[in-house]
C-alpha positions in Angstrom: -0.1 0.0 0.0 2.6 2.5 -1.2 1.9 6.2 -0.7 -0.7 5.4 2.2 0.6 6.5 5.5 -0.2 4.7 8.9 -2.0 7.6 10.1 -4.3 7.5 7.1 -5.0 3.8 7.6 -5.7 4.4 11.2 -8.1 7.2 10.4 -10.0 5.0 7.8 -10.2 2.1 10.4 -11.5 4.5 13.1 -14.1 5.8 10.6 -15.3 2.4 9.6 -15.5 1.3 13.3 -17.4 4.4 14.1 -20.0 3.8 11.4 -20.4 0.1 12.6 -21.1 1.4 16.1 -23.5 4.0 14.8 -25.2 1.3 12.6 -25.6 -1.0 15.6 -27.1 1.8 17.7 -29.5 2.8 14.9 -30.4 -0.8 14.4 -31.3 -1.0 18.2 -33.4 2.2 17.9 -35.1 0.9 14.8 -36.0 -2.4 16.6 -37.4 -0.5 19.6 -39.2 1.9 17.2 -41.1 -1.0 15.7 -42.9 -1.4 18.9 -44.0 2.2 18.5 -44.5 2.2 14.7 -48.4 2.2 15.1 -49.8 5.0 17.2 -50.9 3.2 20.4 -54.2 5.1 20.7 -55.5 4.9 17.1 -54.5 1.2 17.0 -57.1 0.5 19.6 -59.8 1.2 17.0 -57.9 -0.8 14.3 -60.3 -3.3 12.8 -63.4 -1.7 14.2 -66.2 0.4 12.6 -66.1 4.0 13.5 -67.2 7.4 12.5 -64.5 9.7 11.5 -65.2 13.6 11.2 -62.8 15.7 9.2 -63.7 19.3 8.5 -67.3 19.4 7.5 -67.7 15.8 6.5 -68.1 12.5 8.3 -67.0 9.1 7.2 -68.0 5.6 8.5 -66.2 2.5 8.0 -63.6 0.0 9.3 -60.5 1.6 10.7 -57.2 0.3 9.3 -54.0 1.4 10.9 -50.8 0.6 8.9 -47.2 0.3 10.5 -45.1 3.5 10.5 -48.2 5.6 9.4 -47.2 8.5 11.6 -50.7 8.6 13.1 -52.5 8.2 9.9 -55.1 5.6 9.0 -57.7 4.6 6.5 -61.5 4.4 6.8 -62.8 1.5 4.6 -66.5 1.9 3.8 -68.9 -1.0 4.2 -70.4 -2.4 0.9 -73.6 -0.4 1.3 -71.6 2.8 1.8 -69.5 2.6 -1.3 -69.9 5.8 -3.5 -70.8 5.3 -7.2 -70.8 1.5 -7.1 -71.8 1.1 -10.8 -68.3 2.7 -11.6 -66.6 0.0 -9.6 -68.6 -2.7 -11.5 -67.8 -1.0 -14.8 -64.1 -1.1 -14.0 -64.2 -4.9 -13.2 -66.2 -5.8 -16.3 -63.9 -3.6 -18.5 -60.9 -5.4 -17.1 -62.5 -8.8 -17.7 -63.1 -7.9 -21.4 -59.5 -6.6 -21.8 -57.7 -9.3 -20.0 -60.0 -12.4 -20.1 -59.2 -13.0 -16.5 -62.3 -14.5 -14.9 -61.4 -13.3 -11.5 -62.6 -9.7 -12.4 -66.0 -11.0 -13.5 -66.3 -13.1 -10.4 -65.5 -10.2 -8.2 -68.2 -8.1 -10.1 -70.8 -10.8 -9.7 -70.1 -11.1 -5.9 -70.3 -7.4 -5.5 -73.4 -7.0 -7.5 -75.2 -9.7 -5.4 -74.0 -7.9 -2.2 -75.3 -4.5 -3.5 -78.7 -6.0 -4.4 -79.0 -7.7 -1.0 -78.4 -4.4 0.8 -80.5 -2.3 -1.4 -77.7 -0.3 -3.0 -78.7 -1.4 -6.5 -82.3 -2.5 -7.8 -83.1 -6.2 -7.6 -83.4 -6.4 -11.5 -80.0 -4.8 -12.1 -77.5 -7.1 -14.0 -74.0 -6.7 -15.4 -75.6 -6.3 -18.8 -76.8 -3.0 -17.6 -73.2 -1.8 -16.9 -71.9 0.6 -19.4 -68.4 2.1 -19.6 -69.0 5.9 -19.1 -65.6 7.9 -18.9 -67.8 10.9 -17.5 -69.3 9.1 -14.7 -68.1 9.9 -11.2 -65.4 7.3 -9.9 -66.2 4.8 -7.2 -64.9 5.4 -3.7 -64.6 2.7 -1.1 -62.3 4.3 1.5 -61.0 7.6 2.8 -57.2 7.8 3.6 -56.4 10.2 6.5 -52.8 11.1 6.1 -50.7 12.3 9.1 -50.6 15.8 7.4 -54.4 16.0 7.8 -54.6 15.4 11.6 -55.0 19.2 12.0 -58.5 19.0 10.2 -59.5 15.8 12.1 -62.2 16.6 14.7 -63.0 13.2 16.3 -63.2 9.4 15.8 -66.2 7.8 17.5 -67.6 4.4 18.1 -71.2 4.8 19.3 -72.4 2.2 21.8 -75.7 1.7 19.9 -73.9 0.6 16.8 -72.2 -2.3 18.5 -73.4 -5.9 18.4 -74.1 -8.0 21.5 -70.5 -9.7 21.1 -68.9 -6.3 20.6 -70.5 -4.9 23.7 -69.4 -7.9 25.8 -65.8 -7.4 24.6 -66.0 -3.7 25.3 -67.1 -4.4 28.9 -64.2 -6.9 29.3 -61.8 -4.2 28.0 -63.3 -1.7 30.6 -63.0 -4.2 33.4 -59.3 -4.7 32.6 -59.0 -0.8 32.4 -60.6 -0.2 35.7 -58.8 -3.1 37.5 -55.6 -3.9 35.7 -54.1 -7.3 36.6 -50.4 -7.7 37.7 -49.4 -8.8 34.2 -51.2 -5.8 32.7 -49.4 -3.4 35.0 -46.1 -5.1 34.4 -46.6 -4.8 30.6 -47.5 -1.1 30.9 -44.3 -0.4 32.9 -42.2 -2.4 30.4 -43.7 -0.4 27.5 -43.2 3.0 29.2 -39.7 1.9 30.2 -38.9 1.2 26.5 -40.4 4.5 25.5 -38.0 6.1 28.1 -35.0 4.2 26.7 -35.9 5.0 23.3 -36.0 8.7 24.0 -32.7 8.6 25.8 -30.9 6.7 23.1 -32.4 8.9 20.4 -31.2 12.0 22.3 -27.7 10.5 22.7 -27.4 9.3 19.1 -28.5 12.7 17.8 -25.9 14.5 19.9 -23.2 12.0 18.8 -24.0 12.0 15.2 -24.3 15.7 15.1 -20.6 16.0 16.0 -19.5 13.0 13.8 -21.5 13.9 10.6 -19.3 16.9 10.0 -16.4 14.5 9.4 -18.1 12.4 6.8 -18.0 12.6 3.0 -21.1 14.3 1.5 -22.6 10.9 0.4 -22.3 9.3 3.9 -23.4 12.6 5.4 -26.6 12.6 3.5 -27.3 8.9 4.2 -26.7 9.2 8.0 -28.9 12.4 8.2 -31.7 10.7 6.3 -31.6 7.6 8.6 -31.5 9.7 11.7 -34.4 11.9 10.6 -36.6 8.9 9.7 -35.8 6.7 12.6 -34.7 8.9 15.6 -36.5 12.2 15.0 -39.7 10.9 13.7 -40.5 8.6 16.7 -41.0 11.3 19.3 -41.7 11.0 23.1 -44.6 9.1 24.4 -44.6 9.1 28.2 -46.7 11.8 30.0 -46.7 11.5 33.7 -49.9 13.7 34.3 -51.9 11.4 31.9 -50.2 8.2 32.9 -51.6 8.5 36.5 -55.1 9.0 35.2 -55.4 5.9 33.0 -58.7 4.1 33.9 -59.9 7.3 35.8 -62.8 9.7 35.2 -61.4 12.7 33.6 -62.9 16.1 32.3 -61.7 17.4 29.0 -62.3 20.5 27.0 -62.6 20.0 23.2 -63.2 21.8 19.9 -66.1 19.8 18.8 -67.0 18.6 15.4 -69.4 21.6 15.0 -66.7 24.0 16.0 -68.1 24.6 19.5 -65.9 24.4 22.6 -67.3 21.9 25.0 -66.5 20.0 28.1 -66.9 16.2 28.3 -66.4 13.7 30.9 -65.4 10.0 30.5 -62.7 7.4 31.4 -59.1 7.9 30.1 -58.4 4.9 28.0 -55.0 5.8 26.5 -52.8 8.7 25.1 -50.0 9.3 22.6 -48.4 12.3 20.9 -51.2 12.4 18.3 -54.4 11.3 20.1 -56.2 10.8 23.3 -58.9 8.2 23.8 -61.7 8.7 26.2 -64.5 6.1 26.9 -68.0 6.4 28.0 -68.6 9.9 26.8 -72.1 11.3 26.4 -71.3 12.6 23.0 -73.6 15.5 21.6 -75.1 14.8 18.1 -76.7 17.7 16.2 -79.7 16.7 13.9 -82.1 18.6 11.7 -85.8 17.6 11.5 -88.1 19.0 8.8 -91.9 19.2 8.7 -94.5 20.4 6.4 -97.1 21.7 8.7 -97.5 19.0 11.2 -96.2 16.2 8.8 -92.7 15.0 9.2 -90.6 15.1 6.1 -88.6 11.9 6.6 -86.3 11.0 9.6 -84.0 13.6 11.0 -80.7 14.0 9.4 -77.2 14.8 10.8 -76.0 18.3 10.2 -72.6 17.2 8.6 -72.5 15.4 5.3 -71.8 11.7 6.0 -70.0 9.2 3.7 -70.1 5.4 4.0 -73.3 5.1 5.8 -77.0 6.3 5.5 -77.5 7.3 9.1 -81.0 6.6 10.5 -82.3 8.1 13.6 -85.9 8.0 15.0 -87.9 11.3 15.1 -87.6 12.9 18.5 -89.9 15.8 18.1 -93.5 16.4 16.9 -95.5 19.4 15.9 -98.7 19.7 17.9 -101.7 22.1 17.9 -100.7 24.0 14.8 -102.9 27.0 14.0 -102.6 29.8 11.6 -103.9 33.5 12.2 -102.9 36.8 10.6 -99.9 35.5 8.7 -98.6 33.9 11.9 -98.1 30.2 12.7 -98.3 29.0 16.3 -97.6 25.5 17.4 -96.2 23.4 20.2 -92.9 21.5 19.6 -93.2 18.2 21.7 -90.4 15.8 22.7 -92.0 12.6 21.6 -89.0 10.3 22.4 -87.8 8.7 25.7 -84.7 10.7 26.0 -83.9 14.5 26.5 -83.3 16.7 23.5 -81.9 20.3 23.4 -83.8 22.5 20.8 -81.4 25.1 19.2 -83.4 26.9 16.7 -86.6 26.6 14.8 -87.0 28.1 11.2 -90.7 28.6 10.0 -90.9 29.5 6.2 -87.4 30.9 6.3 -87.9 33.0 9.5 -85.6 31.9 12.3 -86.8 31.6 15.9 -83.8 31.7 18.1 -84.2 29.4 21.1 -82.2 27.0 23.3 -84.1 24.8 25.6 -83.8 21.2 26.9 -87.0 19.2 26.5 -87.4 16.0 28.6 -89.7 13.4 27.4 -93.3 14.6 27.0 -92.3 18.2 27.5 -93.2 20.9 24.9 -92.1 24.2 23.7 -94.6 26.9 22.2 -93.4 28.5 19.0 -94.9 31.5 17.1 -93.5 32.9 13.9 -94.4 34.6 10.5 -95.8 32.0 8.1 -96.3 32.4 4.2 -98.5 29.3 3.6 -101.2 27.2 5.2 -98.7 24.3 5.7 -95.5 26.2 6.7 -92.1 24.6 6.2 -90.7 24.0 9.7 -87.1 23.1 10.3 -85.8 22.3 13.7 -82.1 22.0 14.7 -81.6 20.0 17.9 -79.1 17.9 19.8 -79.3 14.5 21.4 -76.6 12.6 23.4 -75.2 9.4 22.4 -72.8 7.2 24.6 -69.6 6.8 22.7 -65.9 5.9 22.9 -64.0 8.9 21.4 -60.5 9.5 20.0 -59.6 13.2 19.8 -56.4 14.6 18.2 -54.3 16.1 21.0 -54.5 19.4 19.3 -58.2 19.6 19.7 -58.5 18.4 23.4 -57.3 19.6 26.8 -57.4 17.5 29.9 -58.8 19.8 32.5 -58.6 17.4 35.4 -60.0 14.4 37.1 -63.7 13.9 37.4 -63.5 11.9 40.7 -61.1 11.3 43.5 -58.7 8.5 43.5 -59.4 6.1 46.3 -56.2 7.1 48.3 -56.8 10.9 47.8 -60.4 10.5 48.8 -59.5 8.6 52.0 -56.9 11.3 53.0 -59.6 14.1 52.4 -62.1 12.3 54.4 -59.7 11.7 57.3 -58.7 15.4 57.2 -62.4 16.4 57.4 -63.1 14.0 60.4 -60.2 15.6 62.3 -61.8 19.0 62.1 
């Protein structure tokens, strides 16, 4: 090796050894990072059907959480919620004719039967009716929610009333484990938080070490190491939060920016938290609906105020128009809560004239309304709210944990003892 000095060989060997050590450390970090590659909150809903509210739209479907998604996920609509299903059938039929592959036609036939069974398409519809129309709107079977969109995400909800008996039983088992975790569950939690702590410390150490060393590398190696560090070390983030950790399984009060933009306080049981999300169970979630009447006749069931994809939401009518009378261009009537649950009336619109009101009506109670009317059967539109028990995941940016909703047993005992001493 003529022309190569001993000092240059030593420097080369030192560089190779350093890179090997950095590679081992980064491999360890990567292995630990795999445990945290799926957000630990959103993965609770993985494989479950839920409502997802983004901006002014809602989506219903099965939640799918891919590894290393950065908090992103996908909502897969049920077959009855597929948008423009004929376009999907046309795509499959076209591929069959172009390729001759029978699997495309078999999939089309299977989907068509399912669409008919669920009332999506008429019973007499056949694949012979399918025509390739380039101007037809494309089919849509899912909504991908990327990590960059989390700022527009309002909430992810599973309403208790949508669960089957088996799902309800599994949910209660989960709640029992949450309220009274066993020894193994507590040990697993401590190990998980311990790994999170180790991961954070190693990430910080490697970032500091590589920051000094990167300056000595060639441009090619420098770019490679910086890229690996950015993806594996910097992208993982901290997980442990002491003030939330001691409230797992406890009743908490949260303040949220709700799906309608209002700031509200809710109360429920803290299920889990992460950098991106917080999960709270047993929330009495407020749902806003709009009911329409022509005179005293309901014009169909109430509809949610937000546009909903993936599901045709059906609610029973909670309100009725009673004692309608018309006199001197004014309509007078009584708005009665005909359901077995309380509702909160927000506003009433009669033939375009708004009557501002805000009142809670318990079952059987009524509200007298008087407004200008331009017809014998005025168009009446009522905006109101009902509560639905739900398990909710909120983005951390939209929720603030105000405090506990009840005393922990140890704290309660100490307070009662203090009171007795007085």
